C-alpha positions as CSV (number, residue, x, y, z in Angstrom):
1,X,12.4,9.6,15.0
2,X,14.6,6.7,13.9
3,X,12.3,6.4,10.9
4,X,12.6,10.1,10.1
5,X,9.1,10.8,11.2
6,X,7.8,13.4,13.5
7,X,6.1,12.0,16.7
8,X,3.0,14.1,16.1
9,X,1.6,16.9,13.9
10,X,1.1,18.7,17.3
11,X,4.9,18.4,18.1
12,X,7.1,21.1,16.7
13,X,10.7,20.2,15.9
14,X,13.6,22.7,15.5
15,X,15.1,20.6,12.7
16,X,13.7,18.8,9.6
17,X,13.4,15.0,9.5
18,X,13.7,12.9,6.3
19,X,11.6,9.7,6.1
20,X,13.9,6.8,5.6
21,X,11.6,3.8,5.1
22,X,10.2,2.5,1.8
23,X,7.9,-0.5,1.6
24,X,7.8,-2.1,-1.8
25,X,6.6,-5.3,-3.5
26,X,5.9,-6.5,-7.0
27,X,2.8,-7.5,-9.0
28,X,2.6,-11.3,-9.1
29,X,-0.6,-11.9,-11.1
30,X,-2.9,-9.9,-13.3
31,X,-6.3,-10.8,-14.5
32,X,-9.6,-9.2,-15.5
33,X,-12.9,-9.6,-13.9
34,X,-16.3,-8.8,-15.3
35,X,-19.1,-6.6,-14.0
36,X,-20.7,-8.2,-11.0
37,X,-17.7,-10.3,-10.0
38,X,-16.2,-9.9,-6.6
39,X,-12.7,-9.6,-5.1
40,X,-11.6,-10.3,-1.5
41,X,-13.1,-11.8,1.6
42,X,-16.8,-11.2,2.0
43,X,-17.2,-9.9,-1.5
44,X,-16.3,-6.5,-0.3
45,X,-15.5,-5.3,-3.8
46,X,-17.9,-6.0,-6.6
47,X,-16.9,-4.7,-10.0
48,X,-19.2,-2.2,-11.6
49,X,-17.5,-2.6,-15.0
50,X,-14.8,-4.9,-16.4
51,X,-11.8,-4.4,-14.1
52,X,-8.1,-5.2,-14.4
53,X,-6.9,-6.7,-11.1
54,X,-3.3,-6.9,-9.9
55,X,-2.3,-9.3,-7.1
56,X,0.4,-8.3,-4.6
57,X,2.1,-10.8,-2.3
58,X,1.6,-8.7,0.9
59,X,-1.2,-8.8,3.4
60,X,-2.1,-8.3,7.1
61,X,0.3,-11.2,8.0
62,X,3.0,-8.7,7.0
63,X,1.6,-5.8,8.9
64,X,-0.1,-4.3,5.8
65,X,-3.3,-3.1,7.4
66,X,-6.6,-5.0,6.8
67,X,-9.2,-2.9,8.3
68,X,-11.6,-1.4,9.1
69,X,-9.7,0.8,6.7
70,X,-6.7,-0.1,4.6
71,X,-3.9,2.1,3.1
72,X,-6.3,3.1,0.3
73,X,-3.9,3.0,-2.6
74,X,-0.4,2.0,-3.8
75,X,1.9,3.4,-6.5
76,X,2.6,1.6,-9.8
77,X,4.5,3.3,-12.6
78,X,4.1,6.6,-10.7
79,X,0.4,6.3,-10.6
80,X,-2.1,5.6,-7.9
81,X,-3.8,2.2,-7.9
82,X,-6.7,1.6,-5.4
83,X,-6.7,-1.3,-3.1
84,X,-9.8,-3.4,-3.8
85,X,-11.7,-5.5,-1.3
86,X,-10.3,-6.6,1.9
87,X,-6.6,-7.1,2.4
88,X,-6.1,-10.9,3.1
89,X,-3.3,-12.5,5.2
90,X,-0.9,-12.9,2.3
91,X,-2.3,-11.0,-0.6
92,X,-3.8,-7.7,-1.7
93,X,-5.8,-6.9,-4.8
94,X,-5.4,-3.6,-6.6
95,X,-7.1,-1.9,-9.5
96,X,-4.9,-1.7,-12.6
97,X,-7.7,-0.6,-15.0
98,X,-6.1,2.8,-15.5
99,X,-2.6,1.6,-15.7
100,X,-2.8,-0.4,-18.9
101,X,1.0,-1.1,-19.2
102,X,1.3,-2.6,-15.8
103,X,2.8,-6.1,-15.9
104,X,3.9,-8.9,-13.6
105,X,7.1,-8.0,-11.9
106,X,6.4,-4.2,-11.8
107,X,7.5,-2.5,-8.6
108,X,4.7,-1.4,-6.3
109,X,5.3,1.2,-3.6
110,X,3.2,0.8,-0.5
111,X,5.2,3.5,1.4
112,X,7.7,5.7,-0.3
113,X,8.2,7.6,-3.6
114,X,7.9,6.7,-7.2
115,X,8.1,9.0,-10.3
116,X,7.2,12.1,-8.4
117,X,4.3,10.6,-6.5
118,X,4.5,9.5,-2.9
119,X,2.7,7.5,-0.2
120,X,3.9,8.6,3.2
121,X,3.5,7.0,6.6
122,X,1.8,10.2,7.6
123,X,-0.7,9.9,4.7
124,X,-1.4,6.3,5.5
125,X,-1.9,7.1,9.2
126,X,-4.4,9.7,8.4
127,X,-6.3,7.3,6.0
128,X,-6.5,4.5,8.6
129,X,-7.1,6.7,11.6
130,X,-3.9,6.3,13.6
131,X,-0.4,7.8,13.9
132,X,2.6,7.3,11.6
133,X,4.6,5.4,14.3
134,X,1.9,2.7,14.4
135,X,2.1,2.3,10.6
136,X,5.8,1.7,10.5
137,X,6.1,-0.4,13.7
138,X,3.3,-2.7,12.7
139,X,5.4,-4.0,9.8
140,X,6.3,-7.6,10.8
141,X,9.5,-9.6,10.6
142,X,8.5,-11.7,7.6
143,X,9.0,-8.6,5.4
144,X,12.4,-8.8,3.8
145,X,14.5,-5.8,4.9
146,X,17.4,-4.2,3.0
147,X,19.4,-1.6,4.9
148,X,21.1,1.2,2.9
149,X,23.7,3.7,4.0
């Protein structure tokens, strides 16, 4: 409960918890790929149309889940951006096709809130088939941490 997360959906609490963890990064590279071009290990994503790709400096070496299922999406400018291909050790590719104003340096939310949208540890846990505690405790020491009061 230190993270402000309920131990289980099956566990009833007599008080309300507030999630306290946010996981954020920035876009470090943007490029376009053409139909038929691939992204990620094993060519797991092959573009069906011209696709704008953003590169994030976070991967499974940070505890950002690789598979068999990944987090599914991240938030940029308050909009969902799908994770494309396999998450690699140090990088993750995302689809920026429908976020035309996205640029290098933009904040990306992996867990947390942005402009009225959110990605919770509970949502991520459901997507990858685990519990919220595994999602947050899997985050490794090489992630920079900033503690706020």
